[in-house]
C-alpha positions in Angstrom: 1.1 38.4 15.9 -0.8 35.1 15.0 2.4 34.6 12.2 4.8 34.8 15.2 2.8 32.0 17.3 1.7 30.2 14.3 6.0 29.9 13.7 6.5 29.6 17.4 4.3 26.7 17.6 5.6 25.1 14.5 8.8 25.2 16.1 7.6 23.6 19.3 5.6 20.9 17.5 8.2 20.3 14.8 11.1 19.9 18.1 8.6 17.3 19.7 8.8 15.3 17.0 11.9 15.1 16.3 12.6 14.4 20.5 10.5 11.6 19.9 11.6 10.1 17.0 15.2 10.3 18.9 14.2 8.7 21.8 12.6 5.8 19.4 15.3 5.3 17.5 17.4 5.0 20.3 16.9 1.0 22.0 17.4 0.1 17.8 20.7 2.5 18.3 21.4 0.7 21.7 20.7 -3.2 20.1 23.3 -2.7 17.1 25.7 -1.4 19.5 25.0 -4.4 21.7 25.4 -7.0 18.6 29.1 -5.4 18.1 29.7 -5.8 22.4 32.0 -8.4 23.7 30.6 -10.9 25.9 33.0 -10.0 29.2 32.2 -6.0 28.6 28.1 -6.9 28.5 28.3 -9.0 31.3 30.3 -6.0 33.4 28.8 -3.1 32.7 25.6 -4.2 31.2 24.1 -2.1 28.0 26.4 0.6 27.2 26.1 3.0 24.0 30.1 3.1 24.6 31.2 0.0 25.4 34.5 -1.0 26.8 35.4 -3.6 24.0 34.0 -4.1 20.8 33.5 -7.9 19.2 32.2 -10.1 15.9 31.4 -13.3 18.2 27.9 -12.9 18.1 27.7 -12.5 14.2 30.7 -15.0 13.7 28.9 -17.7 15.8 24.9 -16.9 13.8 26.8 -17.3 10.2 29.3 -20.0 11.8 27.2 -22.6 9.4 26.4 -19.6 6.9 24.2 -22.0 4.0 22.0 -22.8 6.8 21.4 -19.5 7.7 21.3 -17.9 3.9 18.8 -21.3 3.0 16.8 -20.3 5.9 16.9 -16.8 4.6 15.7 -17.8 1.2 12.9 -19.9 2.9 11.4 -17.6 5.0 11.2 -14.7 2.8 9.5 -17.3 0.2 7.0 -18.2 2.5 6.1 -14.8 3.5 5.7 -13.3 0.3 3.7 -16.5 -0.9 1.6 -16.5 2.5 1.1 -13.3 2.9 -0.4 -12.6 -1.0 -2.8 -15.8 -0.7 -3.7 -14.2 2.6 -4.2 -11.1 1.3 -5.9 -12.3 -1.5 -8.3 -14.6 1.3 -9.2 -12.0 3.7 -10.2 -9.4 1.3 -12.3 -11.8 -0.8 -14.1 -13.0 2.6 -14.2 -9.7 3.8 -16.1 -8.2 0.8 -18.3 -11.0 0.4 -19.7 -10.3 4.1 -19.9 -7.0 3.9 -22.0 -7.6 0.6 -25.7 -6.5 1.4 -27.2 -8.9 -1.3 -25.6 -11.9 0.2 -28.3 -13.5 2.0 -26.5 -15.7 5.1 -23.4 -13.0 5.7 -24.5 -12.8 9.1 -24.4 -16.0 10.0 -20.9 -16.5 8.4 -20.0 -13.1 10.4 -21.3 -15.1 13.7 -18.8 -18.1 12.5 -16.1 -16.2 12.1 -16.4 -14.2 15.2 -16.7 -17.9 17.1 -13.9 -19.1 15.9 -11.8 -16.0 17.3 -13.1 -17.2 21.1 -13.1 -20.8 20.7 -10.0 -22.7 19.5 -9.9 -26.8 18.3 -6.6 -27.0 20.0 -3.0 -28.2 18.5 -4.2 -31.2 18.1 -6.5 -31.1 15.4 -4.2 -29.0 13.6 -1.4 -31.2 13.6 -3.3 -34.2 12.6 -5.4 -31.8 9.7 -1.6 -30.9 8.4 -0.6 -34.5 8.3 -3.4 -36.4 6.5 -3.8 -33.9 3.9 0.2 -34.4 2.8 1.3 -31.0 4.2 3.9 -32.2 6.8 7.2 -31.4 5.7 6.4 -29.3 2.8 6.7 -25.2 2.3 2.5 -25.6 2.6 2.4 -26.3 6.1 4.1 -23.4 6.6 1.8 -21.2 4.9 -1.4 -23.1 5.1 -2.1 -22.6 8.7 -1.6 -18.7 9.2 -3.5 -18.2 5.5 -6.8 -16.6 7.4 -7.0 -13.9 10.1 -11.3 -13.7 11.5 -10.0 -10.3 13.1 -8.4 -9.4 9.3 -11.2 -9.8 8.1 -13.7 -8.0 10.3 -11.1 -5.1 9.1 -12.3 -6.1 5.5 -15.5 -6.2 5.8 -15.7 -3.1 8.4 -13.8 -0.7 6.4 -16.1 -2.3 3.1 -19.5 -1.5 4.9 -18.1 2.2 5.1 -18.1 2.7 1.4 -22.1 3.6 0.3 -23.6 0.3 -1.2 -24.7 2.4 -4.3 -21.7 2.1 -5.7 -21.9 -1.3 -5.9 -25.5 -1.1 -7.4 -23.9 1.5 -10.0 -21.7 -0.5 -11.1 -24.1 -3.4 -11.4 -26.5 -1.4 -13.5 -23.7 -0.4 -15.9 -23.2 -4.4 -16.2 -20.0 -4.9 -14.2 -20.2 -8.6 -13.0 -19.4 -9.1 -9.1 -15.4 -10.0 -9.8 -15.3 -6.7 -11.6 -16.9 -5.1 -8.9 -14.7 -6.5 -6.3 -11.3 -6.3 -8.1 -11.3 -2.9 -10.1 -13.6 -0.8 -8.3 -13.5 -1.5 -4.5 -10.1 -2.8 -4.8 -8.2 0.6 -5.5 -11.0 2.2 -2.5 -9.7 -0.5 0.1 -5.9 0.5 -0.2 -5.9 1.4 3.0 -7.0 -1.8 4.5 -5.6 -4.0 2.3 -2.1 -2.0 3.6 -2.8 -2.8 7.1 -3.2 -6.3 6.8 -0.4 -6.9 4.5 1.6 -5.8 7.4 0.0 -8.0 9.8 0.3 -11.2 8.0 4.0 -10.0 6.8 5.0 -9.7 10.2 2.9 -12.5 11.3 5.3 -15.0 8.8 8.3 -13.4 9.2 7.8 -14.1 12.7 6.4 -17.4 13.2 9.0 -20.3 14.2 6.2 -22.9 15.8 4.7 -24.0 12.5 8.0 -24.7 11.2 8.8 -26.8 15.1 5.6 -28.3 14.6 4.8 -29.2 11.1 8.6 -29.4 9.9 11.2 -32.1 10.0 13.2 -31.2 7.3 16.2 -28.9 8.0 16.3 -27.5 4.4 12.3 -26.2 5.3 13.8 -24.9 8.4 12.8 -20.7 8.8 15.5 -18.3 10.2 13.5 -17.7 13.3 13.7 -21.6 13.6 17.1 -21.6 12.7 17.9 -18.9 14.8 15.6 -20.2 18.0 17.7 -23.6 18.3 20.8 -21.2 17.9 20.1 -18.9 21.1 19.0 -22.6 22.6 22.2 -24.3 21.7 23.9 -21.0 23.2 22.2 -20.8 26.5 23.1 -24.3 26.9 26.3 -23.9 26.7 26.7 -21.6 29.4 25.2 -23.7 31.1 27.7 -26.3 30.9 30.9 -24.2 30.7 32.8 -26.7 29.1 36.4 -26.3 28.5 36.3 -25.4 24.4 33.4 -22.9 25.2 33.8 -20.8 28.3 32.1 -18.1 27.3 29.2 -18.0 24.3 28.1 -14.8 23.7 24.5 -15.1 24.7 23.8 -11.9 24.9 25.5 -10.4 22.0 23.9 -13.4 20.1 20.0 -12.1 21.2 21.3 -8.4 19.9 22.1 -10.1 16.4 19.3 -11.9 15.8 17.0 -8.8 16.2 19.1 -6.9 13.9 18.8 -10.0 11.3 15.7 -10.6 11.7 14.1 -6.7 11.9 15.5 -6.0 8.4 12.9 -7.2 5.7 9.8 -5.3 8.3 11.6 -1.6 8.5 11.9 -2.2 4.7 8.2 -3.2 4.4 6.9 -0.5 6.5 7.6 2.7 5.2 6.2 2.1 1.9 3.0 1.0 3.9 2.8 3.5 6.2 0.7 5.8 4.4 -2.4 3.8 4.7 -1.7 1.8 7.6 -3.2 4.2 10.0 -6.2 5.2 8.3 -6.7 1.5 7.1 -6.6 0.3 11.3 -9.0 3.4 12.3 -11.9 3.5 9.6 -11.7 -0.8 9.4 -12.0 -0.7 13.4 -14.6 1.9 13.8 -17.2 1.4 11.0 -19.4 -1.5 10.8 
């Protein structure tokens, strides 16, 4: 009887998980289908899994200037990889230092970082810093402003606080220096929280268009999100003006095609980090 009950419960659990997975995939499938649907069909029937007519107009509009899209894709990829790597190194080392009980002023620095999560100096000081440091109109203007997050740093600190301090003391007795302890002993143990902040930073850099809008004038350095944002604005303007040349621009289709283009790298990144993600964010948020 127990085995039968166990089999029935497993079937029920597996069925429930499969149904939940299907319901999670349905919106993504709808976005993909809508991106290939003609604008007239969308305006007539709304979003549908079985559209009346198919069209590549949205993608043709997006890739009308293929060189621009490819260049912005390369810029965004470079900024995301470099920015994420730099951010993870800075955040992990800062969290490690604040979790070190031998660091005398760790509570004071933690309070300082916490204050920055509540109060912000605003956009003008940030713009002046970028301008005066010579980063304006360079890739650094897309990387530096987002390379440190106090929230992510506290996740790392809380996670490391959950590791017994006796491990560090033992390593010191064996002659290990602080860099060795940080890089060779604590870093492998901290894989869950490192994967978590890597995903946070990666998504943040990939989806960011604000820095490109504020700190970059060169079109060759504009990120993918910035190009697509401008394109959507142009399409909306054409739709409102309704000239004789552009009578029915694919505004809705472009929105969905934009989502398809931009979500790809994140979907590819998440499977490699998911086994660490949940553990990292739960342990890093709870332990302290």
